[in-house]
N, C-alpha and C positions, 0 to 999 in steps of 0.2 A: 339267163331267162330272157325271153323275148319281150320287147316292150309293146307288143301288139295288143289289140283290144281283147276283151273277154269273149271267149267262144260262145258262152251262153247268151250274152248280149247280141252278138252277131247273128245267132240263130233267130232270136226274137225280132230283130230289125229287118231281116231279109224276107222278101216275099217268097211264098212257097212255090217251088217248081211243080210241074204236073206229075202226080204220082203214077206209077205203073200199076196195072191191074193184075195183082198176083197175091197169092197167099204167102204167109210168112213160113219159110222152111224151118224145120226143127234144128238145123245146124246153128241158127242164130241163138236159140234158147240154150243149147248145149255150150256153145262158145262163150256166151255172155256169163254163164255160171262159172266156167273155168277162169275166165279173165277177172271176174269180180273177186274170186277167192285170192288170186295172185295179187291184185291191187290192194285188197284189205290187209294181206300179210305184209306187203312191202310198206304200206302206209304206217302200219304198227311199228315196223323196224325203224322208220324215220322218226316217229313219235318217241320211241324208246331212246333213240340217240339224243333227241332234243332234251329229254328229261335228265339224261346222264351228263350232258354238257351244261345243264342248269343255266341257260341263257348266255353262256359264253359265246356260242355260235350256233347256227342252225344245223340240225341233223343232216340237211341236204348238203351242207358243205363237206361232209364226210363221205358222200356218195359220189361215184364217178360222174364226170361231166359230159360223157359222150352223148347223152340224150337231152342235154340242157336246151337245145334248140327246139325241142318239142314241148317244153314246159310253158304252161299258161300262167297268167297272173294269179289265178285261183282255179280250183276244181270246178268244172261246169256243173250246173244243176241237173242236166239231163243224165239219166242213168245209162249205163253201158248197153243194156238190152234195148232201150229206146233209141239209142244212137245207132246201133247196128240195124235196127228195124228201119230207121230213117234212111240210112245209106242204101239198104236193099230196096226200099219202097220207091225211091226217086231215081236211082241210077240204073235199075233193071240189070245189074250185074248178075252173073250166074252164081248160085250158092257156093260153088267150089272156090270162088274168089275169097270167101271168108276163111275157109280152111287154109288156103295158101297164104293169105295174109297173116294168119296165126303162125304158120311155119316161119315166115319172115321175122316176126317179132321174137319167136323163140330163138332163131339164129342170132338175132341181135343180142339177146341176153347171154348167149354162150360166147359170142365174140367179145362182148364187153361186160364181163360178169360183175364189175364194180358199179355198173349203172342199173337202176331199178325202174321197172314199169310201175308208176304210181298214179294217183288220181290227177296229178297236175299234168301228166303227159299222155295218158292212155288214149284219150279221144283223138289227139293229133296223130298218134301212132296208128290208130285204127283206120282213120280216113286215108292216110298215106299208104299204108300197107294194102288196103283193099283196092285203092286206085291202081297201084303198081301191079297187083295180081290181075286186075281186070285187063290191063294192057297186055299182060302175058297170055291170058287164057281166052278172052272173049274176042270173037271176030269183029264185033261192033261194040264200041264203048264210048262214053262221054269223055270230053277233054278235061284238062285241069281246072279250067274256069268253072265248069259245071260242078265238078266234085267239090271245089272250094265253096261254092254257094250252098250246096247241100250240107257240107261239113261245118259251116259256120266260120270259115277263115277267109282271108283275102286270097285272091289268085296269086299275088306275088309271094305271100307267105307259103302257100302250098307248093309253089314252084321250088322255093328254098328247101322246104321240108323233104320234098321228093329227092332232090339232089343229095342232101345230107344223108337221107335214108339209104340211097344206093351206094354211096361211098362207105357208110358204116358197114354195109353188107359185102363190101368189096365186089359189088355188082353180082353177087351170088343169088340170082333170082330164078334159077332153073330148079324145078321141083319134079322129081321122078314120080311115076304112078305108084311105085313101091313106097316111097316116102309119104306120098299123099294118103295112101291106104293106112299106113302105120299111125299117122296123126288122127285120122278118123277113128281108128280103134282106140287110141289113147283117150280121145275126147269122150267116147262112149263109155269107157271104163270109169272115167271120172264121175260120170253121171250115175253109174251103177253103184259106186262106192257110197254115194250120197242117197241111195235108195230110190233112184229114178231110172228106170230102164227105157232109154230112148236111143234110137238108131238114126244115124245120119243117112239121108237119102242117097243110096249108092248110085243113083242115076247121074249124080253130079261128077262122078269119076270120068265120064266120057270126055270132058273137056280138059282133063288133067294132062300135063306134059308127060310124055312117055320117057323111058329110061335112056333113050339115045337122042331124042330131039332137043335141040336148043333153039330158043326163040330170041329175037332181038328185043332189047328194052326200048327201042325207039318208039316214041309216041306217034302213031300214024294218024291219030285223031280221026278215026274212021266214022265217027258220029259226032254231030254237032248238037249243042243244047237246043231244046225246043224254042220256038219263036217266042220272043218276049224276054228271053234271058239275056243277062249282060255278057 
């Protein structure tokens, strides 16, 4: 576990960056619903392991350590949906970044099946995955320092998280338009199963990586934080 400060405390201490003027896309609602279900299920698995171990050791000790660098001291108070809305509101990243970020997290869980996305690590995974997706998809994006401020972590921590994230993925950050569309369909079906028929705005596909194009992971830092930001 990191010895860094609590993400919730960091969010409350930091001054608010200037928000972008935009409406919240449906993909955030859909994605937050799916991730909340995943986290609730995995948290229950850890709790059940705690009960079986009966205080001998923590259930987390039986879970893979690949995602330990993303663990906070405690679960942040901010909900997943509010956190995603915050990322979208202040970074102005394209909605497609959230779908691609979800693809990255899903790839992580398949590459490291003994590690779980839980309430202790989901927020750091989200800010890291969305930031990396923005670098891949958006012509203009904010740098790590700005994402760190919006996400409630230090710049140094986010830099470490990004490097760990890329190595855990074996730098597999290219997403084809076919894969992008399949994940959109999957997210929509999850909502339909739960009685809510919502579609992801297909206009966001326009920025998705096509089947043959590969982009560099290099951070060109083509956009700087607004004036007054650290």
